[in-house]
N, C-alpha and C positions, 0 to 999 in steps of 0.2 A: 588276175595269176591264180595259178593251180599249184599244189604239192610238185606236180611235173617239173615244172618251170625252177625247181630247186633242188639242187642236185644236191645227194648227203656226201659224205667222204668218201663212202667204198663203192657208189655210184651215181657217175656226175646226173648225167642227162636220164636215169628210168627212172618211176613213175615210183617214190618213195612217201609210205606214208606210215608212221611209228608213234603210236603212241605210247609215251609214256608207266614202264612199269615199276610204282611204287614196291620201295623196299621194306621185308617184312622186321618191323623193330625189335617187337617183344619177344620170336621167337628167334631170330636170330642170337640176339642176349641171349637169352635164356641156354638154346647150344654152349653159346659160350663158355658160361658160368656151369654144366654139367660138362664139360671135356676138362674144367681146368680142376672139377673137386677132389684131386689128387693130393690136391698142394695142403688140404685138410692136414690129412694123417704127418703127414713131412712135417710140418712147420710143428705143430704138436709137439712132436717127438725132437727135434732142434730145440724146442723151446726145455721140455724138460730136461733135456741133456745139457744143457746151459746151467740150467736152475741147478742140477747136480754137482756139474761142475764148477759152480761161483761158491756152493754153500762149504763142499770137502775143500777149498783152498780159502775161506776165510776164517780167521783168531775168531779163536772162541771169547766172546765176555759175560762177564755176569753183571747184573744188574740187583744194586738195593735202593730198597722206596722204604723213606717215610713219611707222615706226614706230621705238621703244623697247622695252627690255628691259632688267628688273627684274635685275639683278645683288645676289643676298644674299651680301656678301662673310664669310669670321668675322673675329669684330674682331682688327685688330693690335695691339692692346693689351691683354694679359689682365688682368682683372678679379679682384682681390686677396682674399685674407678680410678687409683692412685699408682694404676698399671706398675704393681709389686709385686707381682709376678705372673712371667709369660709363661703359657702352657704349653709345652709340645703340640704340632700339629699334627692333626690324625691322619697318620697315614693309610694307606688304598691297598687292599691286595696286588694290585700289579706291582705297584711303588716295593712292596716287600719281597714278590716275584723275582725283581729288575738286581732287589739290594742282593739277594743269594746268588744270583748269577756274576756279582758283580767281581772286580779280580783284589780290594781288600778284602771280601769275604773268604776269593778264596786262599789268600795271606795267611789269614787268621787259620784256616780250614789247616793249610799245610805248615804253621808253627805247631800246631796241636801233631800232626802226625808224628811229625820229627823227634818231639820230645817223650812219643810212647814207644817201648821195644818191638822190638820184630815186624820193622817196616823192611820198603825192597833196596839193595845195595845201593849206596849213593845216595836215599831213601827219594822222602816226594820233592816233585816240583810243581812250581807255583803254575804254571802251564799247562800243565797234566793237568793237575786236579782241576783250572778253571773251569777247561775243557769235558772233560767227566762229568761234571753238573747240571743238571737240568732239576728247572723249577717250573711248577706249573698249577694255574686252581682252574677249578669250575668256574662258569660263570656264574652269576648270583648267593655264591659259598664266598665263607669265611676261612675253608682248606686251605692247603695248599702244598703239593704233594712233592718232597724233594727226592729226586733218584740221582744216581753216581755208578758208571760202566767203569770194570777195572777188566784187565786181562785174567783176575782170580777173584778166586768168591773170597778167598782172606781180606784184601786189598778192597773190593767194592763192602764189604761191611765196616770196615776200619773208618775209609772212606765216608761214608755218607753219615759215620757215628761222627765223626770228626765237624762234617758240616754244619749237621743240624747242632749237635750242645756249642761250636763257635758260635753259629746265628744268637742261637736261646741266650748263650750267656753278654755276649756282644748287644742285645736289645738292654738286658736287664743295667749291663755298664749304662749304655744311654738314658736310662729312666734315671738313674741314680747322679748322675750329671746334669741332668735338667734339675731334680729336686734342692741338690747342692748348693748349684748357681743363684737359684731360686732364693733359699735358706739367707747366702751371703748378702744379697740384695734389700732380702728384707730388713736385716741386722742393721745393715746401713744406713737404710730408709728411717727407719724406726730413732737411732739413735741422735741423726741430726735432726727430725723432729720433735725431740724431747728436747735438745736443749733451743730450738726455734720455740717454741711452748714458752719455756724458762725466763728466756728472754722480753717475750710479749709480754705476761702476765707483771716482770717488773718496770718497762717501761710506762705502761696503763697506770700503776700502784703509784708512780710517782709522779703520773702527771694528773692526777688526782688532787694527790695531798697537798702540790703547789699551787694547782686552783679551786680547792676548797669546790670540788664540784661533788655533788649530791645525788643528785638525777637530771645530769643534762639532759638523756635523749628521751625524758617523759614531756620537756619544757620543749622540744624542737618539734616536738614530733604534733604538738597541740598545736604550734603558732602556724605549723604546714599544713594542718587539717584548717586554718580558718585561711590563711590565703587561697586554697584550692577550691574553699565556697564560696569565696566573693568572687575568685573569677569563673567561675560555673553561673554564678548569677548575673552575672554582669551580660554575659554569653548570651543569655535565654534574652532579658531584658532590651540585647538588644537585636535578634531574632524576634521576640513579640512586638515592638516597636515599629518595626517594616512592614512585617505585614496586618497591624490593626491601621499602619499611614496606607496601606494599597487598598484597605475597604473604603479608607475614609473617604481615599479620593475616586472611587470604583464611583460607589453612593452618592459624588457628589458629580460626578459624569451623568450618573443614570438621571438624576433629580436635572440637571439643564435640560436634559435631550426634552424630557416630559415636558416640561414650562413651555419652551420653546415650541415643542406642539400642541402644546393647547389655546399659547396663545394666536398661532394664526388659525384654529376650531376645527382642522380638520387629521389631528394623527392620534387624539384620544379618543379610546373606545371608553363606548356607553352602557352597560349592561340592562339597565334599568329602561333605557328606551328602546331598546327592543322586545322587554314584557311588551310597551306602553299601545308598540306598533301592532305586534302579534293580536295585540286584548280589543285596539282599534279598529284591524281588517277583520277578525272574525264577528263584531257587531253590524260592520259594513256588507259584508258580506250577507250573513242574517238578511237585514233589511232588503238587501236586492231582494232576496231571495222571495221577501212576502209584497217587494213592488211587483215585481214578475205576476206574479197572480191576477191584479186587479189594474196594470196600468199593459200598455205595450211600446213600440216606441213610435208609434205613431202618437202616442200620446204625448203632447210637444214636454219639453225641461221633465222628467223623468226619470228615466232609465238610461237614459245619453249619463248623464251627471253623474248617479250611482257607482255605472261601472270608471267614470274617468278617476271617480275619488278612489277603485279599489285597487286600480293599477296602479296607483300614485304610491296610494300602502305599500303593495305588494316589493314596488322597485322601493323604497327608501328601507323595507324589512330585510328583501334581498343585500342591500347593500351595510345593514349593521352586521348580517349573520355572518356574511362574510371574511367579513374585522372579525368577528369571532374564534374563527371557525384555524384564520392564517393562522393566529395569535401571535401577529407580528404587531400589528399594533397596541401600545399602551393603554390600560382600561387609567377611571377615573382614583381606583380602590390604588391600586403600583403608589400612582402619584401619591395618595397621600398618606401610606405608606411607606413610603422613601421621606419624604417631607421629617418623618418622626425620627427615622434612622439618621439621618443625615445628623444631628447636632450628638444624636448617642454618641457613634462614631466621634464624633470631633473630641468628646469628651473623654474616651477610654485614653485618645493617642495624646491628652495633652498631661493625664493619668498616670499613661506608662513613661513620657521621660521625668518629672516628678521622680519617679521608682530607680531610674534609670541614673538617674544626674546621682540619687545619695548613696549607690552602688560603687560609682567610679569616684564619689570621694573617698569612701572606705577604702576601697583597692592604694587610691591612695597612699592613704595613713598607712595601713598596714606593710606597703615597701618601703617606706619612709623608716618604720619601724624593724625590717629586717635586715638595713644595714647599720642599727647599730647593735644588733649582736652580737655578743664576745667571737672573737673569731674560734675562741678556744672550744665551744662546741665542733666542729668541724672536726679540728684535732681530732679531740675527746673519741666521735664516732667510728674514727681511722682506726685510734688505737685499741678499741674496742672490739673493732671487726677484725684486728691484724690476732688478737690472742683466739678467738672462738676460732678463726681456722687453722692458726697453730695447734690449738687443744685437737680438734674433730680432728686434724692427718693424724695424730697421734695415738689418741683412739682407737681409730678405723684400722690400722697397720697392726694391731694385736693378735686380733683373729688373724687372720691368712701367716705370722708370726709361728705362731704357735699349731695352723697347721702342720705347719713346713717342718717343724722338728718333728711330728711325730711322722709325717709322709717319709722321712729320710730312712726310718727305720726299715719301713714296708714298703720300699722300695721295689718295684720290678718290672720288665717289662713288658710289652705288649702281644709279644708271642709264644705259644706253649708248645710243647713237644706232646702232640697225642696219639702218637702210633710211632716208638721206636724203631729203627730201621733194619728192614728184614731183608736173608738175601736166600735166593732160592738155590736151591742144591746144583737145579740141572742150569746150562747158559743159556741167555735170552737169545744168544745169536752166535750160532746160524739156527734160522728154523728151519729143519728139512724138508716139513711138510711144507709149511706153510709157503714156501719154494717152488715148490717145483705145482704147486696149484697156481699159484702167479705166473711162472712158466709155459706152463700147460695155456691157460687163459692168454697172455702173451699169443704164442704160436697161432692160436686159435683166429685170437682179430686179426695179427698180420697175414695169417693167411685168406680170412673172409677178403681184408681190406685188397689184399693181389690179385684175387677175385676180381673182383665188382672194376677194380681200375683197368683190368687186361679184359677183360670180357667188356665193356665198353662200347660200343658198336661206334665206326666212326663214319657220318653222319656228310663231313665234308665229299666233293668231286675231286676225283684225283687222274682218271687214268683220260685216253680218247675213247677208248672203250664204253666207258660210262658213262662221257656225254653224246656219245651216238647214241647210245639205249635210251637216252634223259632226254635229246631236246626234241621236241616235235619240227623241227627244221633241220636242214643238211649241216653241217662242219664243213666246214670251207680248209679247214687245214689243225697246223697245232705249233709251238714253237714252244723245242725245248730249255730246258733250265741251264742258266749261264749262271758262272762265278757271278764275281762280283765287281773282278774289273771289264769281261766279257760284259758283262751287265751293261754299266757304263757304257759301252762304244754301242750300244741301243739309242743310247741317244744321239748317235753322233750321225753326219753322212754315208760313212762305211762301217755296217754291222756287221757281225761273225761271217764267215762265209754259209756257215751252218741258217743260220737267221735272216739272209740275204733269200736264200734256198728257200726259208719255211713261206716265206712273205710272197717270194714269186708261184711257188702251187697256191697261197692264197690270193692270190690277183687271178691264176687261171681261173682256178671257180668261181671266183666271183665275173671274170670274163664272159665264162658260159653263163650261168646266173642270169645274168643281164641278157648276151644275145640270144638265150633260151624267150626271158620275158619284152623283148623288143624286137624281133626278127627282123624287123622292116627301119626301124631308127637308128643299128648301130650304134655309135657311141656318143650317139648326139645331144650333149646335155644330161646324164644319169647322174640323181641323189643317191649318195649310200650315206646311211647314215649307221656311226658308231655309237657304243654305249655301253653299260654292262652292271654289275649287279647291284656291289658294293664301293666304294672306293679304292683305288690301288689293285685292280684289275689288271693295267698295263694297257686301258685302251687309248689313251692317249698315245702311248707310243707306237702300238699298233696302228695307228688310224695316221699317224707322222710315214711309218718308215714303207708302211706299204701304198700311201701319196708318193714315196718317193719312189715303189718300185713301177706304179704306173707312169710317173712322167718317163722313168728309163727303159722303161716299153714305148717311148715314141706319143705318150698319152698327151692331152695337156690338162690339167688337176690345179683342181685349184683347193685347198683345204682350209676348213670354215673352223674355224674353234666357238663352239657354242655353248663351253662350258664357263660360264660368265663367272660362277663364283669362286671355283678357284681353278682357273686358265695354265694350263701347262705349255701351250704350243710356243709362248711366248720365251718359252726356257729350250725348248730343242729348235726355237727356229730364232734366234736371236735379234733383236732391230729396235729403230730405234723409233718407228712408227708406233703413236700414243693412240691413235683411233684407229678403228676396228665393228665388229660386228654391232655392239649396242649406240655406236655413235650414227652409222646408218638407219638403223630402228628408230633413234630419234629425231634424224632427219637431219642431221648437223653437217653429214659428210655425204654426195655419193658414193656409190658403193664401187666407181674405179678407184676413185682417189684413193680409199681407204687398202687396197689389194699393194700388197708389197712384194716383193720377190724373194725364192730361197734359194737354197748353194746347192738347189737340183733343178738342175735344167728343165723348163717346160712347166714347174709346181708354184702354181704362188698362194701367198697364204693372206688370209683373214685375220685378223690375229679378234680377241674376245672384246678389245674397248672395254670402256667405264661404263660401266650401266646406273642411270640416273636412277631408277624404280628396279620393281623386282621382275630378273630376268624368265621367270615362268610367264608373266603381263606382256615385258616383252616380244617375245617368240609367240605367244599369242592376236599379236597387232594382225593387219593385213597388212601391214611395210615388209613383216616377214618374209608373206607370201608371195612378193611383191619382188624382194631382194630374192629369193629364188629362184625366180620365175628369169632375171635378169643374170643372175649367173649360170642358168641352163645355156645362155647365148654366149655365154664366155668361157667356156672350155667343154674338154669331151664327158669329163668327170667331175662331181663336187663330193668332198670326203668331208662329212658334218662330223666332229669330235662333240659330241652333247656330254650332261653330268650322268652319273648311274642314274638308272630309273626306278629304282627301288629307293631312293632317297629323297630326288626332287622329280618334276614333272615335267621339266622341258624335253626328255626324250618322246617321252610320251605324246606327248602337243607335235612333233615334228613331225612322228613315223608314220605316219599317213602321207604325207605327201613327199617322202624316197619312197626311190624305186628297190630300194633291199637295204636292209636293216643288219649290221652285222652285229650280234653281243659278245664282247668278251669273257672268258672266263676264266680266272687264274685258277688251275690247281691246286686244294689242298685250300684254299683261302674262305670258298664258298661251299654253305652247305648244298647237300641238293634240292632240298623243296624250297629254298627261295630262289631257286636258279629255274624249279618248277615254276614259284609266283614269277616272274621275272619273264619267262618264255610265254606266258598267260597273258600278261600282261603287253609283250608286244607284238602278242596275237590279236590280242582284238584292237591294235588300234593299227596294224600292218598288215592283217590278214595272212597268205600265205609266203611275204617275200621277208621271211625270217631268217637268218642264216646264222652261226656260232664259230666260233672260232677261241681253242685254247688256248692258256698263254703260261708259262713256266712245265712245262709236260715232264713226267718220269725223264729218268735221265737214262734209263733203257733205248726208250726213243733215239734218243741223241747219237747211243754207240753205233744202235744200228744203220744209221746216217751214215756216221761215219764213213763204217764195213761197209760200202755202198758205196761211194762218194768221194773213199780216198782210198781205198785199194790198190795198190800198187804206188801211194807216195807220201809222202811224211804228213801226217794232218798237221793244221793249224792249230798256234794255242789257244 
């Protein structure tokens, strides 16, 4: 096939070869921006005018500003271990700022303002004062700036003075209240501590007088020291006895093992034997060397006997040395040492047992003596401790009590006024110069944004002319844009008249294309593949309506739904048949059994079915080619609805087996670059057998269509 066999919209049978013409993005956008530069002065003037009008209509406001500083003073009343005084929590700058802007502080300032003469008619209101107060603090500092806004300079100054002074006075009142509360608590605790101390001293004196006790503590402490010492000694002797018994048993076990080894004659190592054997071996080797100079082996009874003696000495010496090197066989010296150590260990165990027995007896005697101590000793100790604690508590309260008395006269708040409020002569709002600057900048920004937004080139494909120049193949036709109700009719067997005529024109163009491509075959099993660039461009509806149009023209048509991921033909042609193309390719059913009739005579449907594996793998199977060959013998034309070819690969895999490929393009839905990419991919797969169909074309084409076909009669709704 060649371009001569693929008619374009304006010249169906003439050979046409149109190269895609890329549009200049940067140049077109630059010219669009230059054409809109007049918006800049217009928006700037509008911004300046709006700023001037807003400034002239804004009520003037004066602002008075003062400064406070947070002074973190140390507590003048010490916090004792008895919690005699609870120092106030150290406040942060943020908490001070929040308190200045609180309603309670506004109420104090309002009361101060209303007590002073010269206020506005009706006096100041709390809400008015609170809204006018603004407090802030620079990060990392203890300085608080207080600002008050008012419609007159005098009111701003008065309100700022009232706010700052009220806050300083309030903080001083809080400090004095804290000291008074601390002083009252310390006095009450001191009185109670003195009474408890007197009672404890009286009870102790009376007890000692009745029991005639002089120094009960010394007696008790001495006895307790003796008990503790004997307990320590018993524990130490017990541990020592256990250690000595373990040593005694270990020595006995080792001695027993050595004795058994000595009895058998093989287990005891003799170091003296090694030295004797070495000496004998040396002498035998010297004698052998001297005899070797005098005799030969032929001389009977000399050299062989000496060699045998030397070999015997070497064997015995090797066995003796092996026992020494391995250090696993005990020696006679070890046996003698253990024999001496065993009775010593036995004597040590007996001596320690005697010491332990004497210590246990002494411990029992002391325990019996402790039961006989007078119970008055414990009571005396209790009374003494109570008296000491009461005296210590009373003495510890005297220092903070004296500090609290001094701090009451020196108490001050943790906030000082560092800069009295000051109000400039000119109002701070409106600021005409600043407002004009902001208005001009806002106008400039809006102008630039408007230019950039409106000058942005639209790269989407909208018109049939654009598609005609962009597409490398023929344009079969276009479908105008419909309303929502009319669009729903496209899914049914009776589409709007304009749609039916549009699909008839596409059918005629397709017929010419197929007839030119196969002049000898006619309509014998022609395969037409329908796809798009992206989802939503109308490929499935186009496939369905084109199949209906061909069937109404007397052709036998089979519509195959090869979009097994998002099948749409089951919605356009409702059916109870669950089997389809996927089941045919899997070998579960024959293609004739999977075909179902439609609502149009001559049109059969092969639904997508339920794929058991990846659809791209299914259409790549040899069974797909066999299925298409079978379908060629069943109908005049087979239309295959495939997924978008820029999303998945099914359309590109099936395109080589099709006699014609129709790419549906949704006007205003797809970018020109994507259309070029899609066209290139389809051309690579199907050669020059690619055609295009524009869906949702601009409405002006529909009006032109109506004016031609509906002249002299009322158009359909």
